[in-house]
Each structure stands twice: as structure tokens, then as C-alpha cells.
N, C-alpha and C positions, 0 to 999 in steps of 0.2 A: 504494500500500500504506500503510495508516494507520500512524503511529508517533507517539510523543511529540514535541512540537515543540521540540526542542533542536537548533537549526540554526546555521549560520554567523552570526557576529555582524556581518556586513556589513549595512548598513541596507537596508530595502526601497527607499528613495529611490535609493541607489547602484545597486542591482540594476536597478530600473526604468529609471533613466537610461541604463543600459548595454545595454538591450534591443538586444540585439545586432541547408587545408594542415596538417594534423595531423602534427607530427613523431612519430617512433616513441616509444612510451611506455617510460620507464625501468622495468625490471621485474627480477624475480629473475634473477640471472645467475650461471652458472658457466661462462660462455662462450657459453651459448645465449641466446635472446631471452626472450619472455614465458613465465611459468610454465606448465607443463603443467596441464591440468585433470583430472588423474587423480582418480577418485572414491575416497575412502578406504574401506577395508573395514569400518570401524566409526566411530562418531562420535569425532572427535579432540577433544582438550582444548586450549583456548587456553593459550598460554604463561603459566605461573604467575609469581608475584612472588618466587620463591626466588632467592637470589644466583646469577648465572650464572658460568661459568668466566671466567677472565681473558681479555681480548681480545688477539689477536696484534698485534705491532708493525706488521704490514702494514696493519692497520686504524687503529690509534691514531696512526700516523705518516704517514698518507696526506696528500697535498697536493692539494686540489681544483684543477682547471684552470678558473679563472674566465674566462669570455668574455662578450661582450655578449649579453644575453638575446634569444631569439627571441620571437615572438608566442606567447601561451599556447596549449596544445593544446586540443582539444575537451574532453578529460577534465578539464582545468583550468578550463574555462569560456570559452575562446576570447577573441577581442578582439585588440587591437593590441599590438605589442612595447612594453615599458615605457619605452624611450628611453634617453637619455644617462645614464650613471652607474650603471645597473643591470647587475649581472653575475650570471650563472648558472653552476652547476656541478652535479656529482653527487658523492655520498659513498657509498662501499660500506659496508654494514652486514650483519651475519649475518642470514640468513633466520630461523634458529632460534638464539636466544642460548644454548641448551643445547649447541649445536654451533658454537662460535665460529670453528673452522677450516674449517667446511663451506661450503655454498652461500651466496652473498650476494645482496643486492638493492641497487639504486641509489636512493639518496634524493635527490630533486630539491631543489636549494638556490637561494636568491637572496640577494643582498646589495647594499647601497649604502654605500660607505665614508663614515666621518665627515667632515663638511665642514670641521671645524676640527681638523686633524690634531694640532696642538700640544696640544689639550685632550682628546684621545681617551681614553676610559675602557675601551675594549674593545668587545665585541660585545653587542648586545641582541637576543635571539631572541624572535620572536613566534609565537604560535599563535592563530588567529582563531576557533576554535571548530568547531561542527558537532555531533558529529564529522563531518568530510567536507569542510571548507573547504580549498582549495588556498592555502597560504601564498605560493607563488610568484606566483600571479595576484593575490592580495588585497593583499599589502603595498604594491606600487606604487600601487594605487588609493587606499589609505588614507594614503599617506606624507605628504600635506600636513598631516595632523593631528599628525604626529610630527616636525615640522621642528626644534623645539628639541632634542629627543632626538637627532635625526640629526646635530646639530652635534658631539656628543661621543661618540656611539656609531656603530659600523657597524650599520646596521639589517639584520637577517638574518631570513629565514624559510625554510620548507621545506614540502614536501608530505609529511604523515605517511604511513606505510606504509598501503597500500590506497587512497590518495587521489591524484587527479590523475596526475602522472607518476612516482609511486613505487609500482610494483607495483599498479596500479589494480585494485580489485575491479570486475568486470564482471558485471552481472546481465541485465536485460531490454534489448532493442534499442529504438531510437528509435520505431519503428512501434508496438511493443507498449506502450511508455510512453504514446504519444499516445492509443492506443485505450482505455487504462485497463482495470481489471478488469471481467470480465463479470459481469452480475447473477447472484447466487447466494444461496440460502438458507443455505448453509454458509459461515460467515465464514472458515474455513480454506482455502477454495478459492483465493482470491487469494494468501494467505500461502504455500500449497504451490507455486503456479506461480512465485512470486518466488524462493522458497528454492531450488527445483530449478534455476532458471536460474543463480543465484549459484554453486551447487555445480558445475554443469556447466561453467561458464566460469572459475571461480576457486578450485577446491577446494584447490589447493596452498598458497595464501597465507592462506586463511581462519583457520587456527589461529594465525597469526602477526601479526595486525593489532590486537591488544589494546593498551590504553593503557600497560600496563607495558612492552611491547616498544618503543613509541614513546618512552617516557621514557628507556629505555636508548639509543635512537638519539640523543636530545638530549644525553646525557652523552658519547657518542662524538663528536657534533658539537662540544661544548665543547672536547674535546681536539684535534680537527682544526682548529678555529679558533685554537688556541693560547691559550685563556683558562683561568686558574686556577680561576675560579668561573663558573657559568652565570648571567648576567644575563638576566632573562626577563620577558616581558609576555604573560600569558595572558588570553584573553577568552572568556567563555561556557564551552563545553566545555574550552577551553584552561586554565581554572582547575582543572578536575579533573585534566587532564594535568599541570599544574604541581604539584598536591598530591601526585600519585603520584610524580613526580620527587623532590620534597622528602622523601618517605618513603623512597625507595630510596637517595637520595644526599644526605642532610642536610648533610654537610660540604662539599658542592660548590655549595650554594645561594648565589648572589650577590644583587644587588639585584633583587627580584622583586615584581611587581604582579599581582594578580588583579582583573579587572573583569568584572561581570556573572557572579556566582559560583554555581556548581553546589553544591547542598547534599550533602556527602558522607555525611551520616547517613541520607539517604532511600533506600529501595529503589525499584524501578520503579513500584510502585503509588503510594507516597507522592509520588514525583516527578511522576507523571502527574496526580494529583489537585491537586498544588500548581500545576502549569502550567495546568490547566483553570481554577482560581481566578484565576491571574495574568492569563491572556488574557481572561477574562470581566471582570475589573476594568478592564483596559486598554480593552476594548471599551466598557464603560459610561462611562469617562472620555472616550473619543472621541465617544460619543453626546451627552454633556453639552456638549462643545466644539461639536458640530454644531448643537445647539439654540441655543447662544448666538450663533454666528456666522451661521447660515443661517435661523434663526427658522422661519417656516412652510414654507420650502423644504427644511428638513432631512428627508432621506428616512427617518430612523429615528423620526420622530414626536415627540410632546410629552413623553414620559417613557421611562424605561428599560424598563418592562414592555412598552410599545407597541413600542419598538425591538427587543427580543428577539423579540416575536411577529412583527413584519414580516420580520425576517431569517430567522426560522424558516420562515415561509410561502414566502419566496423560495427557500430551499434545498430545501424539500419539492417545490415546483413543478419545480425544475431536475432532480430525480431522474427525472422522466418526460418533461419538455419542456426539454431543454438550450437555452440561448439562442444565437442566431446571432451571429457576429462577422464583421468585414470580411475576416478571413483565410480564411473558409470553414469554419473549425473551429467547434465549438459548445462553449459553456461548460456543464459539468455541475456538479452539486452539490458534489462533492469539490473541483473546481478553484475554485469560488466561495469555499468555506470557506478554502482555502489562500490565495487572494488577500486575503481579509479579515484572516487572521492575519498575512500579510506586511506589511500596512499598519500594524500595531500595534507594530512593533518600534521605531518612532521617531515622536515627536510630529509631526515635520515632514511625515510622510506620511499624517496623518489626513485631510487634504483629498482624497487619492487615494481613501480609503475612502468619503468622502461622495460624491465624483463617481462612483465605480464603482457604489455602491448606487443613486444617483440615476439613472444611465443604465439600470440594469437595471429599476428600477421604472417609469420614464417611457417609455423606448423599447423595453424588452424585449430589449436587446442587452447583450452581456457583454464588450465590447472591453477596458475598463480592468481589470476583475477578472481576465480571462484573461492580460493582460500582466503583472500582478502575480504571478499564480500561476506563469507561465512563468519570470519572473525568479527567483522564490523556489526553483523546482524545477530551475534550471540549464538551461533550454531556450533555445537561441538562435533567431534569426530564420529560420535555415535548417532548423529542426526537429531539431537535434542537441542531445543532453543531455550535461552534464558527468556525472561519476560520483559526485557528492556524496550522492545518495540511497542508492546501493548501498554506498558507504563508510560512511555513517551507520548503516545496518543492520548491516553486518558488524562494525564496531568495537563498537557497542552490544551485539551478541549475543556477541561474544568476551569482553566485560567482565562481563556479568551471568549468573549461574548459574540464575536463576529462569526457569522455563518454565510459562506459564499455560495452563490448559485452557479450552475454550470455556465450560464450566460456571462456572469461577471468574471468567471475564470477565463473563458474564451476571450473576453475583451482584454485581459491582461497578458495573454500569451505572447503578443509581439514584444511587449516590454521585457518579459523574461527571456525571450529569444535574443533580444538585443543585448541584455545584460550578460548572457552566456549562451553561445550557440551550442555548447556541449550539455550543460546542466539545466539551462533555462526551461526547455519544454517539459521535462519531468517535474521540476520544482514548481512550475505553474500549477500542475495538477495537485500539488500539495495543499493548495488553498482549499480544496474540497474535503480535507481530512476530517473536519468537524461538522460537515454539512448535515449529516444524518444523526449526529450524536444525541443520546437521550438525556443529557444533562446540560442545562443552560450554563454558559460560562459567566464569570464574574465581571469582566471589564475588557476594554480593548487593549489596555496597557497596564503594566504593574505599577503600583504606587510605591515609591522608594524614598520620598522626601523624609529626612530623618533629623529634623532640627533638634539640637541638644545632644546628639550622639557624639561619641568620641571619634577622632579622625579615622577614616577608612582609606587604606592604600589601594588604589585602583590602577591596574597594570594592563596596558594594551600593547599589541604587537602589530607593526605595520603590514606584515605578510600573513596575518591570520585569515584563513579562508572561511571559517565557520562563524566567528564573531569579529567582524571588521573593526579596525582600530578606532574608528570614529565613535563607536559605542562606548569606549572607555571614558572619553572626555565628556560625553553626554551623561553617563552614569555619575561621574564625579560632580558635574554641575547639578544634576537632579537630586543628589543626596543632600546638597545644601552647602551654603557658605561655611567654611571652617570644618566641614565633615569630609567631603571627597578630596583626596590628594591624588592627582593624576601623574602616572609615570608611563612614558612611552618608550617602547623598545623598537629599534630598527632591525627587524629580523624576519624570519620565516617560521611558520608553524602555529599550531593552536595551543597557546599556553607558553609561558616563558620560564617559569621557575625550574631550575635545574638545567635549562638549555642556554641561558644567557648569564654570564658571570656577574655582570654589573647589576642586573635586575635581581638576581638571587641574593647578592650581597645586601642590596637595599631592603628586600623583604625580610631577610634574617635580622638585620639591624632593627627593623621596625617591630618584629614579633618578639625578639629576644630582649632588646634594650629599650624599646619604646621610642626609638628615634626615627622619625619620618623624613623622607627626602623632601626637598622643596617642591611645591606643586609645579608641574610642568617640566620636571626633570626628564631628560632624554638619555637613554642608553643605546649604544651602538653594538 
């Protein structure tokens, strides 16, 4: 199902390298197990940002039972147990914050205690983006990047509601996801099939997976962890979540960093066009890299125009003649486009793009592009999918109130094609992702104004394909005077921490020592 490409901030390299006993999923509970899938009698409305009632002491005073972490579940992405030092637990939170004494859900948690207990500053909570990324499975994979921070902070993350082991949204089964949508002249056919499956399997939680609800979960988590302020590191969509948290709880904001920043001033159309331009720019930079490194062997040819044409021709052919792979599956056009996009999140994976396109052009096979698409889409080697795509759709549709018609989408197709001849046509169809959704969204744009909050370091990268750099400055401005501190990096890729020495040093100084760079600082 097409959607804007705002996905987890794990790199394609990490996902591809991990190309890969499901424990019971934590879910809504009032003593029962998974939420019932009762169909609402009319479209529900996602939880609004109005102040909820005070939470009972049974929730704010709960003590998580931390135990060694098991291997991640299929919904979390699978893989091996994270090993020594990693502890997991659950935290009960209201299913509906308007009814804080009512039914609860279990939020899956993970932590690793600070290695220098004498210098411990508290907890540092991470969200890795998506929406749809499991923090429980992602934090251990990324922890080497945060070694300095892990000395003075307990590193903590969680599966946001609707994600992984926290009341996971379930839509299509593995077999249907593998088969992909059936060819149709009606672009709503695939949307309708997907939406009906989500409603059939997860109707009860769909009104309660919006960003505002997860922000409230984070403030409950702050209290449960025993922290006076929330110290937070948000990446990609995690910056939107952090902005909403700061808006709802400005006095509770501790040392906070946003990396790979979502533009809070953009609606779905503006965000989609911005991403189309961002991915096209990254692709063209990758094609230039290909020409310089591989010369005549570069599969995208001698210039950008030829590269766009060659890729377009390959994608067109795959629509009717999917490419064979060693797995017995065949690479179709949508999967190839996904594999291409996955390779653009990190400059270190541009060689995968070159090799994948070269394989397809020379041998007519799609092994590498399919592997990239599988890793990006959360499919393991056994054919099981995590729930990141279902969660991505459910959270996005709970947040946005805009519902596009086919006619409105068609009217925007030229603009998307102009923004990106490669990604634009598919991304235009992403406007329809919420058209049939059974839950009314809350707003066109997130509310992030946070007057009175402590300073928040907002870091953008000029070569970011998924969250264009302009969004960082707009986020910093929207947070408010004296709150947003903007740092710009001149580089490539989605996210800069651990990839740019100057920015990493600035983030460490801010989180460890409380020293913020001057607003408007630029790192090369």
C-alpha cells in the first residue's frame, strides 16, 4: 500500500545486514488478552490533545518488573535476544486517556543502566521514528552509537502504542503482504482491502494510537522511571512525537534532541511533495557518486537525465515482467522502488543501490533490491513481517484529519511527477492512504508550540531524503523563542548522530553537560 516514506530511522545498511518463537504480544488488558476487534458503529475520532483527567496513583506509582530481555517478537522485527545488561518490562497505561481509571494496555519497555553509576544523570528515552519502529528491538542494535551517553544515562526505549509488543495494530497477513495488491484501475481498491483488514483485526485500538496518546505515555513513563524531567532523543518521526510532548508538557521537558526533523508546519500534501524532492535529490547525488566511482560500469549512465530514464524503464518493465530471484519470489515494480528508496537513507548504502540496479540491468534478477525492500518492509527470512507498516498507517491516519479523494490525488500527480520522476507517481498515491480509514484524525498539522520549555536541540541534514533540512528550522521556530536551537549539518543521509563528528560532539555536549550550541550553528 503506497504511503509517504517517513519510516524508521534505522539505516538500510543495518536492516540489510540483519536480513534475518513469538512471545505473546502485550496488548490492551483489563485482565483479558488482545483487544477485541469489534467494529465501531460509526467512525471514531482519534484521541484529541485536550488535557486528560489526572492519572490514578496505581499508574503513576507502578514499579516495572525489569528482567533480562527475550528475543524480539515477530511484530518487533525478530532476531536474537539483546544480551547482557538489557532489561525489559511493561508499563500499564490507559487505553483511553479520557478514561484514566478504565481499561489499560501494556507498553513494552527496554533499558540498559548507566555504566558509570556515580555520574548518572537519569534516564534518556529514545524514539527511533516511523511511525512504526519498535524501540525495544532498535535500541540495542543502535546502542554502540550511544556509548558515551550510556555512561551517564540509563538508555531507555519503548514500543509506542500500536507498535511491536504494545497493542500491535494488525492488518494484512504475511501471505497477502507477499502477494501485494492486485492490479486494478481503481486506486482505492488496495486502500479499501488494507483498511478493512486493519479495522477487522484492530478496531478497538485504532482510535487510541495517535501521537498525542503516545506523548502522554512518555510522561507516564517519566514518572514511572522516577525522573523529574523527561530527557529525550527523538529521530525522524520521533521528532514530531517529541514536539507534541513538549507542547503538552512544556514544564517537564529535560535535555532533548531532535535528529532528522519532521516539518510540523507541513500538511500531508506538502510533506509528500517535500519527501519526493528529498528522495529525488538523494537519488541524483547517489547517481553522481556512481558515475565517479564506477565510470562506464555505472548502471545509471552518464548523467542524471539518463539515470532517471533507465530507472524508469526498469520499473515500467517490472510492472508486467517481475524479475526472478534465488528465493523463488519475483521482484515487482513496487518492491524495486522500495529497495531503491531504502538504499538512500545512508550514504554508506549507495553501493547497494549501484549493485542492485546493476544486477537487474545485466542479469535481469532482483536479489539485492528485493533484500533491501524486505529489510525496509520488516520481512524476515522466514516470510514473516513485523507490524511497522500497519502501525505506520494507523498512527498517521489517527494524526491527520485530511482525507483525499481520488480526484484530488489525480490533480496533484503532475506536481509529484515534477518533484520526482522516479518516486513522485507512487508517492502521489500515498495521499489516499487514509481515505477509507475508520477513525477520524485529529488535525492537519501537529501542535508543537512549547512556551516555557527548556531548550531543545534541533538537528537537520542538508542531504536528508526523508525529512528535508528545511523542516528542522521550521520545527525550531515552531517550538518557540528560546526553546528551539537549530543546528544544520552539510551532509548526506537520514539522521546525523554518529555519522557527523561535529554534530555528534554538539549533541553529546548538550545531553551530557547541558551546553547548547549557538542557534544557527552549521557543521560540515
